[in-house]
C-alpha positions as CSV (number, residue, x, y, z in Angstrom):
1,M,33.3,89.2,78.1
2,N,36.3,90.3,76.0
3,Q,39.9,90.3,77.2
4,L,40.0,94.0,78.1
5,S,36.8,93.9,80.1
6,I,38.1,90.9,81.9
7,Q,41.3,92.8,82.6
8,E,39.3,95.8,83.9
9,T,37.2,93.6,86.2
10,L,40.4,91.9,87.5
11,F,42.1,95.2,88.3
12,H,38.9,96.7,89.8
13,T,38.6,93.6,92.1
14,I,42.2,93.8,93.3
15,K,42.2,97.5,93.9
16,S,39.0,97.2,96.0
17,R,40.8,94.8,98.3
18,L,44.0,96.7,98.8
19,A,44.7,98.8,101.8
20,P,44.9,102.5,101.1
21,N,48.6,102.7,101.8
22,I,49.5,100.0,99.2
23,S,50.6,101.2,95.7
24,F,49.0,98.9,93.2
25,V,51.3,100.1,90.4
26,H,54.4,99.3,92.4
27,D,53.0,95.9,93.4
28,L,52.1,95.0,89.8
29,S,55.5,96.1,88.4
30,E,57.3,94.1,91.1
31,L,55.2,91.0,90.5
32,L,55.5,91.0,86.7
33,G,59.0,92.4,86.5
34,I,58.0,95.3,84.3
35,S,58.3,99.1,84.5
36,Y,55.9,101.5,86.1
37,D,54.9,102.7,82.7
38,S,54.2,99.1,81.5
39,A,52.1,98.5,84.6
40,Y,50.1,101.7,84.0
41,R,49.4,100.6,80.4
42,R,48.0,97.3,81.6
43,I,45.9,98.9,84.3
44,R,44.5,101.4,81.8
45,G,43.7,98.6,79.3
46,E,46.2,99.8,76.7
47,K,48.1,96.6,76.9
48,E,46.5,93.1,77.2
49,L,47.7,90.7,79.9
50,S,49.3,87.5,78.7
51,L,48.0,84.3,80.0
52,E,51.1,83.9,82.2
53,E,50.6,87.4,83.6
54,L,47.0,86.7,84.3
55,K,47.9,83.5,86.1
56,S,50.6,85.2,88.2
57,I,48.2,88.0,89.2
58,C,45.3,85.7,90.1
59,L,47.6,83.5,92.2
60,Y,49.3,86.4,94.0
61,Y,46.1,88.4,94.8
62,K,44.0,85.2,95.3
63,V,41.4,86.0,92.7
64,S,39.6,82.9,91.4
65,I,39.5,82.5,87.6
66,D,35.9,81.3,87.8
67,S,34.7,84.4,89.5
68,L,36.7,86.6,87.1
69,F,35.1,85.0,84.0
70,N,31.7,84.7,85.8
71,F,31.4,81.0,84.8
72,K,27.9,79.7,85.5
73,H,28.4,76.0,85.9
74,N,28.8,73.5,88.7
75,N,32.6,73.6,88.9
76,V,33.7,75.9,91.8
77,I,37.3,76.8,92.6
78,F,38.1,77.1,96.3
79,N,41.2,78.3,98.2
80,S,42.0,76.0,101.1
81,L,43.1,77.3,104.5
82,A,44.1,74.1,106.2
83,I,46.1,73.7,109.4
84,G,48.9,71.2,109.1
85,A,49.1,71.3,105.3
86,E,52.6,72.0,104.1
87,G,53.6,73.4,107.5
88,F,50.6,75.8,107.7
89,S,50.4,76.4,111.5
90,I,47.7,77.7,113.8
91,E,49.7,81.0,113.9
92,N,49.5,81.2,110.1
93,W,45.7,80.4,110.1
94,L,44.9,83.1,112.7
95,Q,47.0,85.6,110.8
96,S,45.2,84.8,107.6
97,L,41.9,85.3,109.3
98,L,43.1,88.6,110.8
99,E,44.2,89.9,107.4
100,A,40.8,88.9,105.9
101,I,38.8,90.5,108.7
102,Q,40.8,93.8,108.4
103,K,39.9,94.0,104.8
104,I,36.2,93.5,105.6
105,Y,36.4,96.1,108.4
106,H,37.9,98.7,106.0
107,S,35.3,98.2,103.3
108,K,32.6,100.9,102.9
109,Q,29.7,98.4,102.6
110,R,30.2,95.3,104.7
111,E,28.2,92.5,106.3
112,I,28.9,89.0,107.8
113,I,26.4,86.2,108.0
114,Y,27.5,83.3,110.2
115,A,25.6,80.1,110.4
116,A,27.1,78.7,113.6
117,K,27.0,75.0,114.3
118,D,29.7,75.7,116.9
119,I,30.6,78.8,118.9
120,P,31.8,81.3,116.3
121,V,35.6,81.1,116.3
122,F,36.1,84.8,117.0
123,Y,34.5,84.3,120.5
124,Y,37.1,81.8,121.6
125,F,39.3,84.8,122.3
126,E,36.9,86.6,124.6
127,F,38.4,84.7,127.5
128,P,42.0,83.4,127.7
129,E,40.9,80.2,129.3
130,I,38.7,79.3,126.3
131,A,41.4,80.3,123.9
132,A,44.0,78.1,125.8
133,F,41.6,75.1,125.6
134,K,40.8,75.5,121.9
135,I,44.4,76.0,120.9
136,Y,45.4,72.9,122.8
137,F,42.6,70.9,121.3
138,W,43.4,72.1,117.8
139,H,47.0,71.0,118.1
140,K,45.8,67.6,119.5
141,A,43.2,67.1,116.8
142,L,44.8,68.6,113.7
143,I,48.6,68.4,114.0
144,P,49.7,65.0,115.2
145,Q,53.4,65.9,115.4
146,S,52.8,69.4,116.9
147,G,54.8,68.7,120.1
148,Y,51.5,68.5,122.2
149,E,51.5,64.7,122.3
150,H,52.7,64.4,125.9
151,I,51.8,67.9,127.1
152,K,49.1,68.3,129.7
153,L,46.4,71.0,129.3
154,N,46.6,74.1,131.4
155,L,44.4,77.2,130.8
156,V,47.2,79.6,130.0
157,A,46.9,80.8,126.3
158,P,50.1,81.2,124.3
159,E,50.6,85.0,124.4
160,G,51.2,85.6,120.7
161,L,48.2,83.5,119.6
162,Y,45.9,85.1,122.1
163,E,47.0,88.6,121.1
164,T,46.3,87.8,117.4
165,G,42.9,86.3,118.4
166,Q,42.0,89.4,120.4
167,K,42.8,91.6,117.4
168,L,40.6,89.3,115.3
169,L,37.7,89.7,117.8
170,S,38.2,93.5,118.0
171,Y,37.5,93.9,114.3
172,Y,34.7,91.3,114.2
173,V,32.6,93.1,116.8
174,K,32.6,96.3,114.8
175,I,31.3,94.8,111.6
176,P,27.5,94.5,111.0
177,T,26.8,90.8,111.7
178,I,24.0,88.3,111.5
179,E,24.5,85.0,113.4
180,I,22.3,82.0,113.3
181,W,22.6,79.6,116.3
182,S,20.9,76.5,117.4
183,E,20.6,74.8,120.8
184,E,23.6,72.7,119.7
185,T,25.9,75.6,119.1
186,I,27.6,75.1,122.4
187,S,27.5,71.3,122.3
188,S,30.8,70.8,120.4
189,I,33.0,72.5,122.9
190,L,31.2,70.8,125.8
191,R,31.9,67.4,124.2
192,Q,35.6,68.4,123.6
193,I,35.9,69.4,127.3
194,E,34.5,66.1,128.5
195,Y,36.7,64.2,126.1
196,C,39.8,65.9,127.4
197,F,38.8,65.3,131.0
198,V,38.0,61.6,130.5
199,S,41.3,61.2,128.6
200,G,43.3,62.7,131.5
201,F,44.6,65.7,129.5
202,F,44.0,68.3,132.2
203,A,47.1,69.2,134.3
204,N,44.7,70.2,137.0
205,N,41.2,68.5,137.1
206,E,39.7,71.6,138.8
207,D,40.3,73.5,135.6
208,V,37.4,71.7,134.0
209,Y,35.1,73.5,136.4
210,R,36.8,76.8,135.7
211,L,36.1,76.3,132.0
212,C,32.4,75.7,132.8
213,D,32.4,78.9,134.8
214,V,34.0,80.9,132.0
215,L,31.6,79.4,129.4
216,E,28.7,80.6,131.5
217,A,30.2,84.1,131.8
218,W,30.6,84.0,128.0
219,L,26.9,83.1,127.6
220,D,26.0,86.0,129.8
221,H,28.0,88.3,127.6
222,A,26.5,86.9,124.4
223,Q,23.0,87.4,125.8
224,S,23.9,91.0,126.7
225,Q,25.0,91.6,123.1
226,A,21.8,90.1,121.7
227,E,19.8,92.3,124.1
228,Q,21.7,95.5,123.1
229,G,21.6,94.7,119.4
230,F,25.3,95.3,118.9
231,Q,28.6,93.6,119.8
232,Y,31.3,94.9,122.1
233,M,34.4,93.5,123.8
234,L,34.0,92.1,127.2
235,G,35.2,94.5,129.9
236,T,34.6,97.6,127.7
237,P,31.5,99.9,127.9
238,A,28.4,98.5,126.1
239,E,28.6,100.8,123.2
240,G,27.8,100.2,119.5
241,V,25.5,100.9,116.6
242,E,21.9,99.8,117.2
243,N,20.8,96.8,115.1
244,N,24.4,96.2,114.1
245,Y,24.1,92.7,115.5
246,R,21.2,90.3,114.8
247,L,21.0,86.9,116.4
248,Y,18.6,84.2,115.2
249,H,17.7,80.9,116.9
250,N,17.0,78.0,114.5
251,E,15.7,74.8,116.1
252,V,17.0,72.2,113.6
253,L,18.7,73.4,110.4
254,V,22.1,74.8,111.4
255,S,24.2,71.8,110.2
256,D,27.6,73.3,109.6
257,N,29.8,76.4,110.1
258,T,29.5,78.7,107.1
259,I,30.3,82.3,106.8
260,L,29.2,84.6,104.0
261,V,30.8,88.0,103.6
262,N,29.3,90.9,101.6
263,M,32.1,93.4,101.0
264,D,31.7,96.4,98.6
265,G,29.7,94.4,96.2
266,Q,31.8,91.2,96.4
267,K,30.7,88.1,98.1
268,I,33.0,85.6,99.8
269,S,32.0,82.2,101.2
270,Y,34.0,80.5,104.0
271,N,33.0,76.8,104.4
272,T,34.4,74.9,107.4
273,Y,35.7,71.3,107.2
274,N,37.8,69.1,109.5
275,V,37.1,71.2,112.7
276,I,38.3,74.7,111.6
277,N,39.9,74.4,108.2
278,Q,38.3,76.7,105.5
279,L,37.4,76.3,101.9
280,I,37.1,79.9,100.5
281,T,35.5,81.0,97.2
282,T,34.3,84.2,95.6
283,N,32.4,82.2,92.9
284,P,29.3,84.4,92.4
285,V,26.9,81.6,91.6
286,F,28.0,79.6,94.7
287,C,28.0,82.6,97.0
288,D,24.5,83.6,95.7
289,Q,23.3,80.1,96.6
290,I,24.8,80.3,100.1
291,E,23.1,83.7,100.6
292,K,19.8,82.4,99.4
293,S,20.0,79.5,101.8
294,F,20.9,81.8,104.6
295,R,18.0,84.1,103.9
296,N,15.7,81.1,103.8
297,L,17.2,79.9,107.1
298,M,16.5,83.2,108.7
299,Q,12.9,83.1,107.7
300,K,12.6,79.7,109.4
301,S,14.3,81.0,112.6
302,T,13.3,83.3,115.5
303,M,15.2,86.5,115.9
304,I,16.2,86.7,119.6
305,S,18.2,90.0,119.5
306,G,16.6,93.4,120.2
307,T,13.2,93.3,121.7
308,S,12.6,89.5,121.8
309,A,13.3,89.3,125.6
310,K,11.2,86.2,126.3
311,E,12.5,84.0,123.5
312,R,16.1,85.2,124.2
313,H,15.9,84.4,127.9
314,R,14.4,80.9,127.2
315,F,17.1,80.1,124.6
316,F,20.1,81.2,126.8
317,N,18.6,79.3,129.7
318,I,18.8,76.1,127.6
319,L,22.5,76.8,126.8
320,H,23.3,77.4,130.5
321,E,21.6,74.2,131.4
322,K,23.8,72.3,128.9
323,V,26.9,73.7,130.7
324,N,25.4,72.8,134.1
325,T,24.7,69.2,132.9
326,L,28.3,68.8,131.9
327,R,29.4,70.1,135.3
328,C,27.2,67.6,137.1
329,R,28.3,64.7,134.9
330,I,32.0,65.4,135.6
331,Q,31.3,65.7,139.3
332,R,29.8,62.2,139.3
333,M,32.9,60.9,137.4
334,G,35.1,62.5,140.1
């Protein structure tokens, strides 16, 4: 690939990601400190980018060099979205996810495939009680000096964070989505709830039962979405595009939380580490491998959305029983 075709690919990639109200020419001229005319000449391919300009553009627009040059080797470049790193807060993390989901939503062709070892992060904001619990737990687990060291857990979600999370969810439910769950998908949050109870973190011990009630209500809503074949916000009419949501049950192979986005011909992989931190890449070889593994995973799974009433009912009964088991175990502790 020659310099100009690389340049053309770079600018095409950037423009496909920009919101319609953003002027790319203005952005580019400001970034490089050049005139509009010089920016136009680069965009049209009449002027080659210098290496320093290429570096500045890729860093600013978060375009990976390996994807740009289409390297086909085992070295993959990731962007890291890590809470606690260099002051990166949960607020920053949620805002970054919101900006990403908005770009996906505004794409003409879009699809999300989510292999969910844990409850998909978007659903934490279906209920303020779950959001409050997870936000507390994230601060405890990921940011040692967050100010939560001696704070007791109540189920009131911080207003700003919950509002951002609700916006995040409102976009997610409108995007064509495939989710792959296992019977362990709910286990992580149940272990976290029990850990917080045993550790004496709850300000009011009765709140642990309230969390169990809310989780059961969330499971009912998730089952309804699977039955309908589309997602919708809790408390709103059950309206959506048929087959916009497909839910698969895999018995053994969902071992991590990985998201693959297909967006106007570009693939992006989000790979979770250390609870909720993300490693993100657009490397085409890596993303193709992830997609291939997902398609293989789906073939070894049972689709429980749409018409699969018997399998769906059996699966959600198992998840409800896990919540009830935790409730009974905590009652015995009390």
